[in-house]
C-alpha positions, -999 to +999 in steps of 0.1 A: +213+553-018+180+544-018+184+505-023+143+506-024+139+509+015+154+512+044+141+478+048+151+468+080+155+499+100+124+521+085+100+537+111+078+562+102+079+601+111+059+624+102+061+648+077+071+682+092+059+713+091+074+737+067+091+767+092+081+801+080+112+819+065+120+855+058+118+872+022+151+871+013+169+903+004+172+916-032+211+909-038+231+935-045+241+938-081+279+930-089+305+951-098+318+953-134+351+938-118+331+910-098+316+897-129+349+894-150+360+859-155+383+847-128+420+837-134+424+798-138+432+780-108+471+770-101+459+736-098+428+717-099+429+702-066+398+692-041+410+694-009+408+672+023+398+692+049+370+711+028+357+674+022+360+667+059+343+698+071+311+694+048+305+658+062+310+669+098+283+690+093+260+674+067+266+639+088+265+654+122+239+645+151+224+678+149+211+670+117+193+637+132+201+615+098+185+641+072+150+621+073+132+626+037+110+657+041+119+671+075+131+701+084+166+687+092+165+679+053+160+715+044+188+727+069+214+704+048+200+725+017+204+758+032+239+744+040+244+732+006+229+764-008+250+790+011+282+770+000+272+775-035+267+810-032+300+814-016+321+795-047+299+819-072+276+794-085+243+814-091+207+800-079+186+780-100+157+771-077+123+790-070+115+822-077+098+844-053+073+869-054+098+895-061+118+880-089+146+870-069+163+837-080+167+808-044+186+778-047+161+760-031+132+743-045+106+736-028+086+701-037+050+697-023+041+667-007+014+647+006+007+609+018-022+591+028-025+568+055-040+537+062-073+541+083-074+505+098-047+478+095-041+462+057-049+428+051-035+398+032-057+375+013-050+338-003-082+320-014-104+321+014-076+327+042-076+364+051-042+376+076-041+408+097-010+433+095+002+431+136-012+395+141-007+369+115+013+391+090+035+428+090+036+445+059+068+464+057+069+480+028+035+490+009+039+513-021+005+512-031-026+507-007-037+478-027-019+451-048-028+415-060-015+391-080-013+354-090+010+336-061+041+321-076+061+299-050+098+307-062+132+282-053+167+294-058+173+303-090+134+308-103+128+337-126+098+356-109+068+367-129+061+400-139+030+409-121+031+377-097+031+379-059+065+363-052+065+334-019+097+330-009+119+311+018+153+331+029+186+311+030+210+309+058+241+293+043+275+306+037+266+314-001+229+327+002+232+369+000+220+394+027+184+391+036+177+424+019+189+417-017+172+382-012+140+403-008+145+427-033+156+405-058+119+393-071+108+430-071+137+440-091+126+409-115+092+423-123+072+407-089+045+430-077+049+419-043+071+396-020+056+376+008+083+362+028+081+328+049+089+330+089+123+327+094+145+333+126+166+363+107+134+386+100+112+374+137+129+405+152+116+429+127+082+413+126+078+421+161+088+457+155+066+462+128+036+448+142+034+473+164+033+500+142+011+512+111+027+505+077+034+533+060+021+548+025+046+566-002+050+600-004+035+619-033+053+649-052+031+674-065+021+659-097+051+639-098+054+605-089+078+583-077+091+560-103+089+525-082+058+499-090+039+484-068+063+465-049+049+458-012+068+434+010+049+413+037+068+392+063+043+357+076+044+346+112+043+303+116+007+302+111+004+323+080+032+304+068+014+271+069-012+286+045+011+296+020+031+263+022-003+246+016-015+268-016-007+264-053+011+287-075-017+309-093-039+317-061-044+351-060-032+369-034-044+406-023-026+432-002-046+457+009-063+482+035-083+510+033-070+547+036-075+581+046-060+616+040-031+621+057-003+648+064+009+672+042+043+690+042+077+692+017+109+680+004+135+699-011+163+701-043+190+724-044+198+740-081+227+759-088+242+769-123+271+780-139+258+792-172+284+784-204+304+808-219+302+793-256+275+811-277+269+781-292+273+751-263+258+772-236+224+756-243+240+720-232+241+711-200+263+690-176+245+678-141+266+668-114+243+655-088+240+636-051+209+631-029+211+651+005+183+630+025+186+598+047+165+580+068+169+599+102+161+584+139+149+549+141+141+540+179+142+507+174+178+504+164+201+487+193+222+504+215+221+539+224+228+550+195+195+559+173+205+588+145+212+573+108+237+601+101+246+590+066+281+601+062+290+582+035+251+577+023+250+601+005+268+629+023+301+617+007+285+625-026+268+663-016+308+668-003+320+658-041+290+682-056+299+710-038+340+707-045+332+700-083+317+736-080+338+751-055+366+738-088+351+750-119+335+783-104+370+796-097+383+793-135+370+799-169+333+795-168+330+756-195+317+764-230+285+739-216+262+750-189+270+730-156+244+726-131+244+709-095+219+694-079+213+682-047+178+656-047+157+652-016+137+624-006+155+599-026+157+570+001+116+574+001+110+572-032+128+596-055+104+623-049+131+654-053+147+640-088+111+628-101+098+667-092+130+682-111+119+660-141+082+675-141+099+711-133+132+712-153+148+743-157+162+733-189+145+710-217+157+678-209+167+672-244+191+695-236+207+677-209+239+661-225+250+641-189+239+633-160+267+620-132+254+611-099+278+609-070+269+581-046+283+567-010+320+573-026+338+579+008+349+546+013+373+523-012+359+490-027+379+463-020+367+445-050+388+476-076+419+486-077+433+515-047+416+549-056+392+537-080+357+547-082+331+526-108+305+540-124+269+521-128+256+512-162+290+510-178+279+489-203+251+509-213+267+538-227+298+551-245+303+581-212+328+559-190+352+546-215+356+586-226+360+598-191+387+568-186+406+583-215+406+619-200+420+608-167+390+596-145+402+565-123+366+545-129+359+515-145+329+494-146+305+485-116+317+454-099+288+443-086+263+439-113+240+416-096+230+445-073+212+467-097+229+498-086+221+511-122+184+512-110+188+526-073+196+559-072+176+593-089+201+589-122+178+561-131+148+586-130+165+609-159+177+575-175+141+566-183+134+602-198+161+598-221+190+615-206+228+597-202+225+594-164+250+571-144+263+572-107+297+575-099+301+553-068+333+535-044+318+511-026+287+485-026+265+478+004+288+478+033+275+468+073+274+503+081+247+507+053+216+529+066+227+521+102+236+546+129+274+536+121+273+551+091+293+581+107+321+605+098+348+579+118+342+557+092+353+574+064+383+576+045+390+614+038+422+605+019+404+585-007+375+603-011+398+637-021+420+614-043+387+603-055+372+635-063+405+650-075+407+620-100+372+633-118+379+675-119+399+672-150+377+648-169+345+670-159+363+697-167+373+684-205+330+670-208+319+706-200+343+720-226+340+693-247+317+685-281+314+649-274+281+639-259+275+606-246+251+582-262+232+548-250+246+517-269+226+498-289+199+485-269+210+493-240+183+524-231+163+520-201 
């Protein structure tokens, strides 16, 4: 789950070179017997052993945390593709020179770099990255706005540069949430005063150049400027003396950087009904994570991403296996795993720029994200749906037997923090199915298979199978409630 960034763990890695690949062999023609509809399975049951098997590969040390736009992410994509082929789901990704379809969709990327350390200017004072301040996220090379000193409870002004102090009381939220709150409220950047909670991060960030965002072949990530800067004691004193409205600018010279690729996986079960086959149900997850963090404490440096989001990928695969094992649904069903969600949602943005069907034909998108552990805020064996109050989809799925309720963490804005939001902004009814908030293993090397509750996962997926099958066969078309469309 993007949650906007791997804030306290982020380290830049170069984009991996795309390895040479062999031309795929032309698939053999199917026999008449093979093209007949399979008999309906005796039951619709997701198997715990299958779920475990998917996670033990995707979240293994061998994949080095599946960092966005690396060969490890591509290997995860190749695994997803091989499973979809085994299940009988058809490829719907790129087409090679011979006209053969692949499950993989290559997303070309480029990335500029800072040519020198960026600076922060406040009135007549200038501070340099690595000295008085550290840029720990730069969505653009330059951002500017009026200073707004935020106190607890204040509403951030859109386009302002918010200056905040971190709270340390028992009622204060986690550091990440405190920093992200002004950005979610519309601030262009956040400047964080010197504090004990971030001094270790300041020391680490000062040793490296901040990383600019990836850009994907004409499709931009959905994020705005939203830069984040942390200060040392001297720069903090200058901000304390400044008045609201003073111009703050964060900027640096750039140079051409690296080029590479990220990957989406796209499979399809064509609908069986001549009238309804045009309508699409999109089941998705993201397959990338945040890779290796050499600055992580201890010996384990690999952020395995078992819950985030190998668990969602396993759900998509089990749904694909079961839906492909019986009669074809009336509606067309796409199974998609996106790349580079953690670094700006570039896989989803490219998918939107190059959709396999018109976006108006997508009746609904269910994204599966972090379903590997039960949430103590809801009843046992229960999932929750982001944006529950925005559409009529959740209540209808619940009527059909889905053990699903409204998101119990409205303050976290999870609806806006996964790939579903990119589709929702384009009009698609797109929501995320999850079962936990930000547990303490989130974006750390401890998000490993050993923490996954596989019985919970299997039960959760099973609770969605019949409702998803109903959605794929019904004439019900979800819609936005009045005034709730993003």
